[in-house]
N, C-alpha and C positions, 0 to 999 in steps of 0.2 A: 509406630505408625508415622506416616509422612506429616510434617507440619503444614502441608497444604490440605490435608483432609477435609478441613472445615470450610475450605474455599472452592471445593470442587463445582464447576458449573454443570448444573442439570441441563441447561441447552445444548452443551457440546455433545451430551451423551444421547440426545434424542435421535432417534433414527439411526442409520449406518453412519458411524465416525470412525475411522481409522487412522493410523499413522501411516505416512509414506516417507521413502527416503530416495534421493537420485543422487547416483555418484557423479561427481565432477572431478576435475583434475587437482583441485586443491582440498578435496574432502567431500562433503555431501551437502545437498540442498534438501531440507526437511520440509514437510507439508502435512496436512492433515485432510482427510476427504470425507464428504458427505453424499449418502446415496449409492446407487447402483452404477459400477463402471460402464453399463450399457447404455447409460442415461446421456442426455445432450451435454457435451462438456463446457464447462466454466472454469477458468483460472481467475483465482481471487488474489488481489494484491494490496497488502495492507500500507499504512503510512509509515511516515518515518519514526523510528525507535518503538515501533509497535510490532506485532507479531501476528502468527495465522489465527490467534484466539481472537482478533480483532472482529471476526466473523461469527464468533460462538453464539450469539442472540440472534443474529439476523437470518443465516442460512437455514435454521429450522423453521423460520416462517415463510420461506421461499417455495415455490413448486417443486415437487418430489420428483417429477421426471426428468430433472437434471443431476448430473454428477459434478460437485463443487469440489475443487482442488485449490485449498488455500495454502499458499507458500509462505514458508520464513524466508524473506529475502536474505542473502548472505550478510553475516555481521548481525543478524536479527535472531530472535527466538533461539531454536536449538539447531540452526544451520551452523556449517562451519564458517570461520572467518575468512577472509581472503589472506592470502599468503603475508608473511610479515614484509614490512617495507613498501608495500604496494597501497596507494590511496583509493579511496572508493570513487572510482570514476562513474558517475551516473549512468553512462551509456552501458555499462557493464550488465546493469540490470535487464537489459534488453537481452543480452545474450543468455543471462541465467532464465529468462522465461522460453527463450528458445530452446534451450536444452532440455528443460522439462517437458515441452511440447512435444519434442522429439522423442523423449524417453516414452512418453505416453502414446506414441504413434498417433498424434492428433495434427490433422492437416488444417483443420478449421474449428474455431470454438468461439465462446464468448469472453469477454472481459469484465470481472466485477471488481471495483478498485476503489480506494480511499486516499484522498490526499498525494502525498508522495507516490503511491501505488498508481494513482491516476494518471501522473506524469510519466510513468513508466509505461502504463497502458496507451497513452497517446502516441508517444514515441514508437512504440512496438507496432501499432496499427499503422503509422506512417510507413515504416521501414518493410513491413511484411503485410501489407493490406489485404493480400489474398488470404491470409490465416483468420482474420477475425472477421466476424458477422455482425458483432453488437459490442459496443464500449459503454460501460455504466461507470461514471465517476461520482463519487460521494464526497461533496464538498471540495471541489477542486476544478482545474480547468483543462487537464490533459497535458499541459505543458507550463514549464516554470521558467519564463525568459531571464537571461542575464540583463540585470538592471542597469549595470554600469556600461561605460565606454571603454574604460581603461582596462583590457583585457590582460596586459602585462602585469600590472599590479595585483590583479585577482590572482592569477596563477603564481605570482612570487609570493603571495600571502599564503596560498594553499600549500605550497611547498614547504614554506617556513614553519606553517603550524604543524605540519606532519613531523617535521625533524624534531622540533620542540617536544611534541608529544611523546616520541619515542626515546627521548632523553629523560623525561619526567616519569614516564609510566611505571608503576609499580605493582606490588599485588595488590588485586582488588579488594576494596573495602567489603569487610563482612557486616550484615545487618541483621536485627531481629526481623520475623516477617512484619510485624507492625512498623518497624523502622523502614524497611525496604518499602512498603506500600506508601508511607508517609513521603520517603523521596520521590518515588514514582509520580504521586499525585502533585509534589511541588513543582516538579518539571513540567507537569502538563496540566493546565487547569481546566482544560474541557473534559477531563476524564473524571467520571464519578467513583465513588468510592467502590461500588459494586464492581464495575468496569475495570478500576485498578486491579481488583483481585483477580479478575479473569485474566488480565494480561501479565500479571505477575506469574501466573501458574506456569508459563512458558516462557516468560523473559528472565527468570530468576533460577538457580539451581542450588540444591543444599549442599553445605559443607560443614565441617566441625564448626559449630558455635553460631550457625544461622544461615543465612543465604547472601549468594554474590549475585549481581545482574550477568547476564549471559551475553548482553550486546558488546558489539566491538566498539571501543571507545573512539575508533577512527571515523565512525558514521558521524559523529559530531563535527568533523572538519569540513570545510568547504569543498566541493568536488573542484578539482583543478580544471576541469573543461565544462564551460556551459554554453548553451545556444543563445543567441540574440534573437530579439523579437522577429527580425525579419528572417532569421533561419527557422524559427519555429513556425511562422507563417507558411514558408515553403514545405517544410515537413506536413504540416497539416493539409495542404492540397493532395496530398496522396491517400488520405484517409477514405475508404470505401465503406467502412462498417456504419451501422445506424449508432447514434450517440445520445445517451441519455445523461444530462448534468444534473444533479440533485444538490442545491445550494441550501445550507442551514442558514436559517435567519439571523442567529448569533454566532455564526461560524466565520469562515476567512472573509466573507463579503462585509461583515461588519467592519473590518480592519481597514484603515484608510490605503496601506500599502497594496491590498488586494482590490481595490475598489473595482467593480465592474463596469463602471461608467466611465473610467479614464484609462488611457494607454498604459500598459501594454494589454491588459486583459479584456478591454472593450475591443480590441483588435481581433484577439482569438475568439470571442463570442460572435462577432461579425463574421469571422471566417468560417465558422461551422453553419451559421444560417446560410452563408452564400454558397457552400458547397452541395452539390448534387447528391445528397445524402440525406436520411431522415434524422432531424435533430430535433430533440425534446429538452425544455429546460423547466424544471420544477423547484420550487421554492418551500420548505417546510420548516416548522418551528422545531428549534433545539440549536445545540451547538455543533463545533467541528466534529465531535465523535457521537452525533445523533445516531449513527447506525448501530452503535454498540450500546450506549446509555439507553435510547427510547427507540429501538429498532422497528416498532410497529408503526412509526410515522414514516417509514421510507418502504417496507416489505410491500404494500400494495402497489407502489408506483413500479418498484423494481419487478415485482412479479408480472404485472402488465406488460412492461416492455420486453421482459423475456419471452412471454408467450405470444407476443405481437408477431403477426405475418409481416415479414419484411416487404411484401408487395402491397401491404394496406398504407393508408396515409395517416400519419400522426396527428 
């Protein structure tokens, strides 16, 4: 019997939920889907170091007329890691979403995203505006501007840390199930114990003696290339999708470096408000992983937005 048997998420089993796999040049991008393929299409993008199970408890509470495809971004979950020696350029995630949309024959869809996934969604909407009708960001801004002015130093650090990791990388550490859960929770204080178990189901694999984490350690390194706030604002001008941002009271906004009232993030919020698109900003009780820990707090807002007629006024 699998050592995960006592942790199986009943939320993930509600309704139609199936595994998908999309072939890419370096391997595959894994995903899981809820609903019927004839439903209105939605791509779901998880946050950093999470996986598709991040949506296990939220999607069963959302409208059934949609088809939800939650990705394991490369280096996460059960998707293939990028080729050896290659860093995780953040912009490559845009290509990953585009590849999956092409494989599904989706020319237009919505994006439901969390944190880092929201940054991927924001950039995707900017680069392929004609493909996205609605963008939902759970505790994020849709962009993560480069905070420093010294691009050379940042790039130098990213390259040096990649080479250092390659020299030091050894066999992955094996944990007991409880040890793996403890390690996951230690690294992410906003994840509840139950949520940690849900993420661990897809974020680890069984080996003799216990579990190893499946994520690529390179995702912990800084992306070599990032966008400045001016670049982000220019990208943002291209968005034609309706945008919903749900902020958690004890999430990112509670941290000074993510302060919504100060640049660069105040500029991003002003940018959304000034665009000729429908923009809605909501605040809910909970922390950064509220959509997984307490999904009922965001489910109604997300459902209303998904069902909203784009011609109506928010």
